[in-house]
All heavy atoms as TSV, in Angstrom:
chain	resi	resn	atom	element	x	y	z
A	1	MET	N	N	-15.577	-16.378	13.047
A	1	MET	CA	C	-14.899	-15.252	13.640
A	1	MET	C	C	-14.240	-14.439	12.532
A	1	MET	O	O	-13.621	-14.976	11.629
A	1	MET	CB	C	-13.828	-15.737	14.621
A	1	MET	CG	C	-13.027	-14.595	15.180
A	1	MET	SD	S	-11.572	-15.035	16.116
A	1	MET	CE	C	-12.252	-15.819	17.529
A	2	LEU	N	N	-14.384	-13.146	12.628
A	2	LEU	CA	C	-13.747	-12.244	11.676
A	2	LEU	C	C	-12.501	-11.647	12.303
A	2	LEU	O	O	-12.440	-11.441	13.507
A	2	LEU	CB	C	-14.697	-11.112	11.292
A	2	LEU	CG	C	-15.928	-11.513	10.508
A	2	LEU	CD1	C	-16.818	-10.296	10.308
A	2	LEU	CD2	C	-15.556	-12.103	9.177
A	3	ALA	N	N	-11.532	-11.366	11.478
A	3	ALA	CA	C	-10.300	-10.724	11.949
A	3	ALA	C	C	-10.206	-9.331	11.328
A	3	ALA	O	O	-10.571	-9.132	10.170
A	3	ALA	CB	C	-9.092	-11.549	11.560
A	4	ASP	N	N	-9.724	-8.394	12.114
A	4	ASP	CA	C	-9.521	-7.036	11.612
A	4	ASP	C	C	-8.066	-6.936	11.154
A	4	ASP	O	O	-7.162	-6.823	11.962
A	4	ASP	CB	C	-9.822	-6.020	12.705
A	4	ASP	CG	C	-9.739	-4.590	12.219
A	4	ASP	OD1	O	-9.348	-4.368	11.055
A	4	ASP	OD2	O	-10.072	-3.691	13.009
A	5	SER	N	N	-7.858	-6.992	9.864
A	5	SER	CA	C	-6.502	-7.004	9.310
A	5	SER	C	C	-6.027	-5.620	8.875
A	5	SER	O	O	-4.974	-5.492	8.248
A	5	SER	CB	C	-6.424	-7.977	8.130
A	5	SER	OG	O	-7.374	-7.622	7.157
A	6	ARG	N	N	-6.790	-4.577	9.222
A	6	ARG	CA	C	-6.416	-3.228	8.778
A	6	ARG	C	C	-5.024	-2.827	9.241
A	6	ARG	O	O	-4.266	-2.237	8.466
A	6	ARG	CB	C	-7.430	-2.194	9.259
A	6	ARG	CG	C	-8.765	-2.297	8.582
A	6	ARG	CD	C	-9.734	-1.254	9.070
A	6	ARG	NE	N	-9.940	-1.408	10.512
A	6	ARG	CZ	C	-10.678	-0.605	11.251
A	6	ARG	NH1	N	-11.295	0.427	10.699
A	6	ARG	NH2	N	-10.834	-0.811	12.539
A	7	LEU	N	N	-4.671	-3.132	10.489
A	7	LEU	CA	C	-3.353	-2.744	11.004
A	7	LEU	C	C	-2.241	-3.404	10.201
A	7	LEU	O	O	-1.267	-2.754	9.816
A	7	LEU	CB	C	-3.224	-3.073	12.485
A	7	LEU	CG	C	-1.871	-2.762	13.110
A	7	LEU	CD1	C	-1.548	-1.272	13.012
A	7	LEU	CD2	C	-1.829	-3.205	14.555
A	8	ALA	N	N	-2.385	-4.689	9.930
A	8	ALA	CA	C	-1.358	-5.402	9.163
A	8	ALA	C	C	-1.238	-4.832	7.751
A	8	ALA	O	O	-0.131	-4.598	7.255
A	8	ALA	CB	C	-1.679	-6.892	9.108
A	9	ILE	N	N	-2.363	-4.606	7.109
A	9	ILE	CA	C	-2.339	-4.116	5.734
A	9	ILE	C	C	-1.766	-2.707	5.660
A	9	ILE	O	O	-0.895	-2.423	4.832
A	9	ILE	CB	C	-3.752	-4.175	5.114
A	9	ILE	CG1	C	-4.189	-5.640	4.973
A	9	ILE	CG2	C	-3.804	-3.452	3.771
A	9	ILE	CD1	C	-5.651	-5.822	4.627
A	10	THR	N	N	-2.229	-1.809	6.530
A	10	THR	CA	C	-1.743	-0.428	6.474
A	10	THR	C	C	-0.277	-0.339	6.875
A	10	THR	O	O	0.470	0.465	6.308
A	10	THR	CB	C	-2.606	0.516	7.328
A	10	THR	OG1	O	-2.631	0.061	8.686
A	10	THR	CG2	C	-4.022	0.608	6.778
A	11	SER	N	N	0.148	-1.168	7.808
A	11	SER	CA	C	1.570	-1.181	8.185
A	11	SER	C	C	2.438	-1.625	7.016
A	11	SER	O	O	3.499	-1.044	6.759
A	11	SER	CB	C	1.803	-2.102	9.376
A	11	SER	OG	O	1.165	-1.613	10.523
A	12	CYS	N	N	1.986	-2.628	6.295
A	12	CYS	CA	C	2.740	-3.113	5.139
A	12	CYS	C	C	2.736	-2.096	4.006
A	12	CYS	O	O	3.741	-1.945	3.300
A	12	CYS	CB	C	2.191	-4.448	4.673
A	12	CYS	SG	S	2.471	-5.782	5.857
A	13	MET	N	N	1.627	-1.402	3.837
A	13	MET	CA	C	1.581	-0.361	2.806
A	13	MET	C	C	2.564	0.758	3.150
A	13	MET	O	O	3.299	1.230	2.277
A	13	MET	CB	C	0.163	0.187	2.658
A	13	MET	CG	C	-0.807	-0.802	2.037
A	13	MET	SD	S	-2.475	-0.156	1.869
A	13	MET	CE	C	-2.314	0.633	0.264
A	14	ASN	N	N	2.604	1.157	4.417
A	14	ASN	CA	C	3.543	2.208	4.813
A	14	ASN	C	C	4.987	1.723	4.733
A	14	ASN	O	O	5.874	2.497	4.391
A	14	ASN	CB	C	3.204	2.736	6.205
A	14	ASN	CG	C	2.206	3.858	6.146
A	14	ASN	OD1	O	2.263	4.705	5.262
A	14	ASN	ND2	N	1.276	3.886	7.080
A	15	HIS	N	N	5.223	0.449	5.004
A	15	HIS	CA	C	6.576	-0.109	4.828
A	15	HIS	C	C	6.998	0.028	3.367
A	15	HIS	O	O	8.125	0.439	3.076
A	15	HIS	CB	C	6.602	-1.580	5.250
A	15	HIS	CG	C	7.813	-2.296	4.774
A	15	HIS	ND1	N	9.019	-2.236	5.436
A	15	HIS	CD2	C	8.032	-3.060	3.672
A	15	HIS	CE1	C	9.921	-2.940	4.759
A	15	HIS	NE2	N	9.336	-3.447	3.693
A	16	ALA	N	N	6.094	-0.310	2.468
A	16	ALA	CA	C	6.403	-0.225	1.033
A	16	ALA	C	C	6.670	1.212	0.612
A	16	ALA	O	O	7.609	1.478	-0.145
A	16	ALA	CB	C	5.252	-0.816	0.216
A	17	LEU	N	N	5.877	2.134	1.113
A	17	LEU	CA	C	6.094	3.543	0.777
A	17	LEU	C	C	7.450	4.016	1.302
A	17	LEU	O	O	8.205	4.682	0.583
A	17	LEU	CB	C	4.968	4.407	1.348
A	17	LEU	CG	C	3.597	4.213	0.701
A	17	LEU	CD1	C	2.534	4.961	1.504
A	17	LEU	CD2	C	3.613	4.660	-0.745
A	18	ALA	N	N	7.769	3.670	2.537
A	18	ALA	CA	C	9.052	4.075	3.135
A	18	ALA	C	C	10.228	3.469	2.378
A	18	ALA	O	O	11.257	4.120	2.185
A	18	ALA	CB	C	9.097	3.672	4.599
A	19	ALA	N	N	10.065	2.225	1.919
A	19	ALA	CA	C	11.133	1.562	1.166
A	19	ALA	C	C	11.422	2.284	-0.145
A	19	ALA	O	O	12.492	2.096	-0.736
A	19	ALA	CB	C	10.757	0.105	0.890
A	20	HIS	N	N	10.500	3.119	-0.572
A	20	HIS	CA	C	10.662	3.865	-1.823
A	20	HIS	C	C	10.760	5.364	-1.582
A	20	HIS	O	O	10.454	6.167	-2.462
A	20	HIS	CB	C	9.533	3.502	-2.781
A	20	HIS	CG	C	9.621	2.072	-3.201
A	20	HIS	ND1	N	9.045	1.048	-2.478
A	20	HIS	CD2	C	10.293	1.481	-4.210
A	20	HIS	CE1	C	9.346	-0.103	-3.048
A	20	HIS	NE2	N	10.099	0.133	-4.104
A	21	GLY	N	N	11.177	5.718	-0.372
A	21	GLY	CA	C	11.458	7.116	-0.065
A	21	GLY	C	C	10.247	7.989	0.156
A	21	GLY	O	O	10.355	9.212	0.130
A	22	ARG	N	N	9.100	7.389	0.383
A	22	ARG	CA	C	7.871	8.154	0.597
A	22	ARG	C	C	7.571	8.246	2.089
A	22	ARG	O	O	7.932	7.375	2.870
A	22	ARG	CB	C	6.678	7.500	-0.105
A	22	ARG	CG	C	6.845	7.341	-1.599
A	22	ARG	CD	C	6.800	8.704	-2.288
A	22	ARG	NE	N	6.912	8.570	-3.715
A	22	ARG	CZ	C	6.041	9.064	-4.564
A	22	ARG	NH1	N	4.993	9.740	-4.148
A	22	ARG	NH2	N	6.220	8.906	-5.854
A	23	GLU	N	N	6.891	9.301	2.467
A	23	GLU	CA	C	6.468	9.485	3.855
A	23	GLU	C	C	5.319	8.522	4.179
A	23	GLU	O	O	4.492	8.213	3.307
A	23	GLU	CB	C	5.995	10.921	4.078
A	23	GLU	CG	C	7.116	11.946	3.998
A	23	GLU	CD	C	8.126	11.793	5.128
A	23	GLU	OE1	O	7.701	11.562	6.280
A	23	GLU	OE2	O	9.328	11.899	4.848
A	24	PRO	N	N	5.240	8.066	5.430
A	24	PRO	CA	C	4.097	7.221	5.805
A	24	PRO	C	C	2.791	8.003	5.726
A	24	PRO	O	O	2.776	9.225	5.822
A	24	PRO	CB	C	4.409	6.805	7.240
A	24	PRO	CG	C	5.474	7.709	7.719
A	24	PRO	CD	C	6.163	8.297	6.517
A	25	VAL	N	N	1.735	7.271	5.541
A	25	VAL	CA	C	0.399	7.839	5.411
A	25	VAL	C	C	-0.403	7.400	6.638
A	25	VAL	O	O	-0.303	6.241	7.057
A	25	VAL	CB	C	-0.261	7.322	4.113
A	25	VAL	CG1	C	-1.689	7.789	3.988
A	25	VAL	CG2	C	0.566	7.740	2.901
A	26	PRO	N	N	-1.198	8.287	7.230
A	26	PRO	CA	C	-2.024	7.872	8.372
A	26	PRO	C	C	-2.903	6.680	7.988
A	26	PRO	O	O	-3.487	6.653	6.902
A	26	PRO	CB	C	-2.881	9.096	8.676
A	26	PRO	CG	C	-2.135	10.252	8.091
A	26	PRO	CD	C	-1.414	9.701	6.896
A	27	PRO	N	N	-2.969	5.683	8.865
A	27	PRO	CA	C	-3.751	4.481	8.541
A	27	PRO	C	C	-5.175	4.786	8.084
A	27	PRO	O	O	-5.676	4.147	7.165
A	27	PRO	CB	C	-3.747	3.683	9.845
A	27	PRO	CG	C	-2.519	4.138	10.549
A	27	PRO	CD	C	-2.329	5.573	10.174
A	28	GLU	N	N	-5.804	5.774	8.688
A	28	GLU	CA	C	-7.185	6.094	8.329
A	28	GLU	C	C	-7.315	6.491	6.856
A	28	GLU	O	O	-8.341	6.256	6.233
A	28	GLU	CB	C	-7.723	7.227	9.214
A	28	GLU	CG	C	-7.787	6.884	10.681
A	28	GLU	CD	C	-6.439	6.989	11.406
A	28	GLU	OE1	O	-5.496	7.648	10.885
A	28	GLU	OE2	O	-6.320	6.398	12.479
A	29	ARG	N	N	-6.269	7.088	6.322
A	29	ARG	CA	C	-6.285	7.483	4.899
A	29	ARG	C	C	-6.117	6.261	3.989
A	29	ARG	O	O	-6.507	6.288	2.816
A	29	ARG	CB	C	-5.180	8.503	4.631
A	29	ARG	CG	C	-5.229	9.023	3.211
A	29	ARG	CD	C	-4.359	10.232	2.982
A	29	ARG	NE	N	-4.136	10.354	1.551
A	29	ARG	CZ	C	-2.949	10.416	0.977
A	29	ARG	NH1	N	-1.861	10.437	1.698
A	29	ARG	NH2	N	-2.838	10.494	-0.328
A	30	LEU	N	N	-5.527	5.210	4.537
A	30	LEU	CA	C	-5.309	3.999	3.750
A	30	LEU	C	C	-6.508	3.052	3.772
A	30	LEU	O	O	-6.637	2.200	2.893
A	30	LEU	CB	C	-4.062	3.258	4.260
A	30	LEU	CG	C	-2.743	4.012	4.135
A	30	LEU	CD1	C	-1.621	3.225	4.803
A	30	LEU	CD2	C	-2.412	4.307	2.686
A	31	TYR	N	N	-7.382	3.180	4.764
A	31	TYR	CA	C	-8.517	2.259	4.882
A	31	TYR	C	C	-9.333	2.134	3.603
A	31	TYR	O	O	-9.695	1.021	3.220
A	31	TYR	CB	C	-9.427	2.647	6.043
A	31	TYR	CG	C	-8.828	2.484	7.419
A	31	TYR	CD1	C	-9.390	3.134	8.502
A	31	TYR	CD2	C	-7.693	1.705	7.658
A	31	TYR	CE1	C	-8.857	3.013	9.780
A	31	TYR	CE2	C	-7.151	1.593	8.921
A	31	TYR	CZ	C	-7.737	2.239	9.982
A	31	TYR	OH	O	-7.207	2.111	11.239
A	32	PRO	N	N	-9.625	3.235	2.902
A	32	PRO	CA	C	-10.420	3.080	1.666
A	32	PRO	C	C	-9.689	2.296	0.568
A	32	PRO	O	O	-10.310	1.843	-0.388
A	32	PRO	CB	C	-10.669	4.522	1.203
A	32	PRO	CG	C	-10.464	5.368	2.410
A	32	PRO	CD	C	-9.431	4.646	3.236
A	33	LEU	N	N	-8.379	2.131	0.715
A	33	LEU	CA	C	-7.609	1.412	-0.299
A	33	LEU	C	C	-7.571	-0.089	-0.023
A	33	LEU	O	O	-7.051	-0.856	-0.836
A	33	LEU	CB	C	-6.178	1.968	-0.355
A	33	LEU	CG	C	-6.073	3.467	-0.636
A	33	LEU	CD1	C	-4.617	3.901	-0.632
A	33	LEU	CD2	C	-6.754	3.830	-1.941
A	34	ILE	N	N	-8.098	-0.508	1.123
A	34	ILE	CA	C	-8.155	-1.932	1.453
A	34	ILE	C	C	-9.335	-2.544	0.721
A	34	ILE	O	O	-10.469	-2.093	0.864
A	34	ILE	CB	C	-8.284	-2.144	2.979
A	34	ILE	CG1	C	-7.048	-1.595	3.690
A	34	ILE	CG2	C	-8.482	-3.620	3.298
A	34	ILE	CD1	C	-7.157	-1.586	5.201
A	35	GLY	N	N	-9.072	-3.528	-0.067
A	35	GLY	CA	C	-10.124	-4.185	-0.838
A	35	GLY	C	C	-9.857	-4.100	-2.328
A	35	GLY	O	O	-9.759	-5.126	-2.991
A	36	PRO	N	N	-9.743	-2.871	-2.874
A	36	PRO	CA	C	-9.386	-2.784	-4.291
A	36	PRO	C	C	-7.981	-3.349	-4.534
A	36	PRO	O	O	-7.230	-3.600	-3.588
A	36	PRO	CB	C	-9.425	-1.285	-4.585
A	36	PRO	CG	C	-10.284	-0.704	-3.520
A	36	PRO	CD	C	-10.044	-1.569	-2.308
A	37	SER	N	N	-7.622	-3.497	-5.758
A	37	SER	CA	C	-6.313	-4.072	-6.079
A	37	SER	C	C	-5.179	-3.216	-5.522
A	37	SER	O	O	-5.305	-1.997	-5.378
A	37	SER	CB	C	-6.149	-4.205	-7.595
A	37	SER	OG	O	-5.996	-2.927	-8.178
A	38	LEU	N	N	-4.080	-3.883	-5.206
A	38	LEU	CA	C	-2.901	-3.163	-4.725
A	38	LEU	C	C	-2.399	-2.181	-5.771
A	38	LEU	O	O	-1.942	-1.085	-5.425
A	38	LEU	CB	C	-1.781	-4.144	-4.355
A	38	LEU	CG	C	-1.976	-4.940	-3.078
A	38	LEU	CD1	C	-0.881	-5.994	-2.947
A	38	LEU	CD2	C	-1.997	-4.031	-1.866
A	39	SER	N	N	-2.483	-2.551	-7.026
A	39	SER	CA	C	-1.991	-1.645	-8.069
A	39	SER	C	C	-2.819	-0.354	-8.105
A	39	SER	O	O	-2.255	0.729	-8.250
A	39	SER	CB	C	-1.970	-2.324	-9.437
A	39	SER	OG	O	-3.242	-2.781	-9.796
A	40	ASP	N	N	-4.112	-0.457	-7.912
A	40	ASP	CA	C	-4.938	0.747	-7.867
A	40	ASP	C	C	-4.620	1.574	-6.623
A	40	ASP	O	O	-4.524	2.799	-6.691
A	40	ASP	CB	C	-6.420	0.403	-7.894
A	40	ASP	CG	C	-6.893	-0.099	-9.239
A	40	ASP	OD1	O	-6.195	0.133	-10.254
A	40	ASP	OD2	O	-7.962	-0.729	-9.290
A	41	GLY	N	N	-4.451	0.906	-5.491
A	41	GLY	CA	C	-4.158	1.615	-4.247
A	41	GLY	C	C	-2.828	2.347	-4.291
A	41	GLY	O	O	-2.752	3.537	-3.942
A	42	PHE	N	N	-1.786	1.652	-4.715
A	42	PHE	CA	C	-0.483	2.310	-4.776
A	42	PHE	C	C	-0.431	3.359	-5.883
A	42	PHE	O	O	0.240	4.380	-5.731
A	42	PHE	CB	C	0.652	1.285	-4.916
A	42	PHE	CG	C	1.021	0.647	-3.613
A	42	PHE	CD1	C	0.788	-0.688	-3.384
A	42	PHE	CD2	C	1.610	1.388	-2.601
A	42	PHE	CE1	C	1.124	-1.276	-2.177
A	42	PHE	CE2	C	1.957	0.821	-1.387
A	42	PHE	CZ	C	1.705	-0.517	-1.174
A	43	ALA	N	N	-1.138	3.145	-6.968
A	43	ALA	CA	C	-1.193	4.173	-8.016
A	43	ALA	C	C	-1.817	5.444	-7.454
A	43	ALA	O	O	-1.333	6.547	-7.728
A	43	ALA	CB	C	-1.989	3.667	-9.215
A	44	SER	N	N	-2.837	5.295	-6.647
A	44	SER	CA	C	-3.478	6.451	-6.026
A	44	SER	C	C	-2.507	7.169	-5.092
A	44	SER	O	O	-2.396	8.390	-5.112
A	44	SER	CB	C	-4.709	5.992	-5.247
A	44	SER	OG	O	-5.234	7.030	-4.468
A	45	LEU	N	N	-1.786	6.404	-4.289
A	45	LEU	CA	C	-0.842	7.001	-3.344
A	45	LEU	C	C	0.337	7.665	-4.045
A	45	LEU	O	O	0.845	8.687	-3.585
A	45	LEU	CB	C	-0.326	5.934	-2.376
A	45	LEU	CG	C	-1.347	5.391	-1.386
A	45	LEU	CD1	C	-0.795	4.155	-0.695
A	45	LEU	CD2	C	-1.730	6.458	-0.379
A	46	LEU	N	N	0.776	7.078	-5.143
A	46	LEU	CA	C	1.932	7.604	-5.871
A	46	LEU	C	C	1.523	8.598	-6.953
A	46	LEU	O	O	2.384	9.125	-7.658
A	46	LEU	CB	C	2.720	6.454	-6.498
A	46	LEU	CG	C	3.277	5.415	-5.526
A	46	LEU	CD1	C	3.917	4.257	-6.294
A	46	LEU	CD2	C	4.276	6.037	-4.572
A	47	GLU	N	N	0.217	8.813	-7.086
A	47	GLU	CA	C	-0.318	9.708	-8.111
A	47	GLU	C	C	0.177	9.308	-9.498
A	47	GLU	O	O	0.623	10.130	-10.294
A	47	GLU	CB	C	0.023	11.159	-7.793
A	47	GLU	CG	C	-0.568	11.619	-6.477
A	47	GLU	CD	C	-0.181	13.029	-6.089
A	47	GLU	OE1	O	0.669	13.641	-6.766
A	47	GLU	OE2	O	-0.737	13.508	-5.105
A	48	GLY	N	N	0.092	8.008	-9.751
A	48	GLY	CA	C	0.525	7.475	-11.037
A	48	GLY	C	C	-0.540	6.567	-11.616
A	48	GLY	O	O	-1.707	6.638	-11.248
A	49	GLU	N	N	-0.102	5.708	-12.498
A	49	GLU	CA	C	-0.983	4.752	-13.151
A	49	GLU	C	C	-0.692	3.355	-12.614
A	49	GLU	O	O	0.434	3.073	-12.203
A	49	GLU	CB	C	-0.767	4.778	-14.669
A	49	GLU	CG	C	-1.129	6.107	-15.312
A	49	GLU	CD	C	-2.605	6.437	-15.174
A	49	GLU	OE1	O	-3.443	5.519	-15.267
A	49	GLU	OE2	O	-2.920	7.621	-14.963
A	50	PRO	N	N	-1.690	2.462	-12.612
A	50	PRO	CA	C	-1.477	1.116	-12.079
A	50	PRO	C	C	-0.343	0.337	-12.739
A	50	PRO	O	O	0.238	-0.554	-12.117
A	50	PRO	CB	C	-2.824	0.423	-12.319
A	50	PRO	CG	C	-3.809	1.532	-12.329
A	50	PRO	CD	C	-3.075	2.699	-12.967
A	51	ASP	N	N	0.008	0.677	-13.979
A	51	ASP	CA	C	1.074	-0.067	-14.661
A	51	ASP	C	C	2.449	0.601	-14.540
A	51	ASP	O	O	3.411	0.158	-15.172
A	51	ASP	CB	C	0.709	-0.305	-16.122
A	51	ASP	CG	C	0.485	0.985	-16.904
A	51	ASP	OD1	O	0.437	2.073	-16.288
A	51	ASP	OD2	O	0.352	0.901	-18.136
A	52	ASP	N	N	2.561	1.655	-13.724
A	52	ASP	CA	C	3.860	2.300	-13.507
A	52	ASP	C	C	4.825	1.350	-12.808
A	52	ASP	O	O	4.430	0.622	-11.902
A	52	ASP	CB	C	3.720	3.553	-12.624
A	52	ASP	CG	C	3.145	4.747	-13.360
A	52	ASP	OD1	O	3.048	4.686	-14.598
A	52	ASP	OD2	O	2.793	5.730	-12.689
A	53	PRO	N	N	6.103	1.348	-13.194
A	53	PRO	CA	C	7.089	0.503	-12.517
A	53	PRO	C	C	7.195	0.797	-11.012
A	53	PRO	O	O	7.423	-0.119	-10.229
A	53	PRO	CB	C	8.402	0.829	-13.230
A	53	PRO	CG	C	7.982	1.321	-14.580
A	53	PRO	CD	C	6.672	2.024	-14.363
A	54	ALA	N	N	6.992	2.042	-10.608
A	54	ALA	CA	C	7.053	2.383	-9.184
A	54	ALA	C	C	5.938	1.686	-8.408
A	54	ALA	O	O	6.135	1.270	-7.262
A	54	ALA	CB	C	6.971	3.897	-8.993
A	55	VAL	N	N	4.793	1.534	-9.027
A	55	VAL	CA	C	3.678	0.831	-8.393
A	55	VAL	C	C	4.034	-0.635	-8.212
A	55	VAL	O	O	3.851	-1.210	-7.133
A	55	VAL	CB	C	2.381	1.006	-9.211
A	55	VAL	CG1	C	1.279	0.097	-8.704
A	55	VAL	CG2	C	1.931	2.459	-9.182
A	56	ALA	N	N	4.567	-1.250	-9.240
A	56	ALA	CA	C	4.967	-2.661	-9.148
A	56	ALA	C	C	6.038	-2.853	-8.086
A	56	ALA	O	O	6.022	-3.844	-7.349
A	56	ALA	CB	C	5.464	-3.154	-10.506
A	57	SER	N	N	6.949	-1.917	-7.982
A	57	SER	CA	C	8.004	-1.995	-6.976
A	57	SER	C	C	7.428	-1.886	-5.564
A	57	SER	O	O	7.846	-2.607	-4.656
A	57	SER	CB	C	9.033	-0.902	-7.240
A	57	SER	OG	O	10.128	-1.039	-6.400
A	58	CYS	N	N	6.468	-0.993	-5.356
A	58	CYS	CA	C	5.821	-0.876	-4.060
A	58	CYS	C	C	5.067	-2.154	-3.705
A	58	CYS	O	O	5.084	-2.603	-2.558
A	58	CYS	CB	C	4.880	0.321	-4.017
A	58	CYS	SG	S	5.696	1.881	-3.694
A	59	ILE	N	N	4.396	-2.742	-4.671
A	59	ILE	CA	C	3.670	-3.977	-4.434
A	59	ILE	C	C	4.636	-5.084	-4.011
A	59	ILE	O	O	4.361	-5.845	-3.088
A	59	ILE	CB	C	2.856	-4.392	-5.671
A	59	ILE	CG1	C	1.716	-3.398	-5.883
A	59	ILE	CG2	C	2.311	-5.818	-5.529
A	59	ILE	CD1	C	0.972	-3.576	-7.192
A	60	ALA	N	N	5.786	-5.152	-4.667
A	60	ALA	CA	C	6.782	-6.162	-4.293
A	60	ALA	C	C	7.265	-5.938	-2.860
A	60	ALA	O	O	7.402	-6.905	-2.092
A	60	ALA	CB	C	7.954	-6.124	-5.269
A	61	SER	N	N	7.506	-4.692	-2.476
A	61	SER	CA	C	7.933	-4.392	-1.109
A	61	SER	C	C	6.825	-4.741	-0.110
A	61	SER	O	O	7.105	-5.250	0.973
A	61	SER	CB	C	8.301	-2.918	-0.973
A	61	SER	OG	O	9.435	-2.626	-1.742
A	62	TYR	N	N	5.602	-4.450	-0.455
A	62	TYR	CA	C	4.446	-4.790	0.382
A	62	TYR	C	C	4.408	-6.301	0.615
A	62	TYR	O	O	4.260	-6.774	1.746
A	62	TYR	CB	C	3.164	-4.304	-0.292
A	62	TYR	CG	C	1.888	-4.789	0.349
A	62	TYR	CD1	C	1.270	-4.020	1.322
A	62	TYR	CD2	C	1.290	-5.989	-0.028
A	62	TYR	CE1	C	0.089	-4.448	1.919
A	62	TYR	CE2	C	0.126	-6.418	0.559
A	62	TYR	CZ	C	-0.471	-5.662	1.532
A	62	TYR	OH	O	-1.637	-6.095	2.109
A	63	ARG	N	N	4.555	-7.050	-0.458
A	63	ARG	CA	C	4.443	-8.521	-0.365
A	63	ARG	C	C	5.616	-9.151	0.382
A	63	ARG	O	O	5.486	-10.249	0.897
A	63	ARG	CB	C	4.310	-9.106	-1.758
A	63	ARG	CG	C	2.940	-8.785	-2.339
A	63	ARG	CD	C	2.737	-9.387	-3.698
A	63	ARG	NE	N	1.363	-9.170	-4.141
A	63	ARG	CZ	C	0.991	-9.163	-5.406
A	63	ARG	NH1	N	1.880	-9.364	-6.364
A	63	ARG	NH2	N	-0.279	-8.959	-5.721
A	64	GLU	N	N	6.740	-8.455	0.442
A	64	GLU	CA	C	7.878	-8.978	1.198
A	64	GLU	C	C	7.556	-9.081	2.676
A	64	GLU	O	O	8.092	-9.950	3.367
A	64	GLU	CB	C	9.096	-8.061	1.034
A	64	GLU	CG	C	9.791	-8.164	-0.292
A	64	GLU	CD	C	10.922	-7.160	-0.432
A	64	GLU	OE1	O	11.225	-6.436	0.544
A	64	GLU	OE2	O	11.488	-7.101	-1.513
A	65	VAL	N	N	6.715	-8.186	3.186
A	65	VAL	CA	C	6.445	-8.161	4.614
A	65	VAL	C	C	5.039	-8.647	4.991
A	65	VAL	O	O	4.795	-8.896	6.164
A	65	VAL	CB	C	6.691	-6.762	5.238
A	65	VAL	CG1	C	8.143	-6.408	5.164
A	65	VAL	CG2	C	5.841	-5.704	4.588
A	66	TYR	N	N	4.126	-8.742	4.023
A	66	TYR	CA	C	2.769	-9.190	4.383
A	66	TYR	C	C	2.685	-10.688	4.338
A	66	TYR	O	O	3.069	-11.346	3.461
A	66	TYR	CB	C	1.709	-8.577	3.484
A	66	TYR	CG	C	0.312	-8.860	4.008
A	66	TYR	CD1	C	-0.196	-8.121	5.056
A	66	TYR	CD2	C	-0.461	-9.877	3.491
A	66	TYR	CE1	C	-1.455	-8.369	5.577
A	66	TYR	CE2	C	-1.725	-10.140	3.999
A	66	TYR	CZ	C	-2.223	-9.386	5.054
A	66	TYR	OH	O	-3.463	-9.649	5.571
């Protein structure tokens, strides 16, 4: 049996963005970011680089709730 974890992942990504003062992103826009590394996904959303401290902070917030 397969599970569709998109809702959980996108909800956690939006939680992380909100925790850092960012607006939520429609889940459909986040779907392509599911699978690649979190650092690449958040770097794309924050328009930064994967090694930016803001990216690491978002990842930590994501992991707090996932």
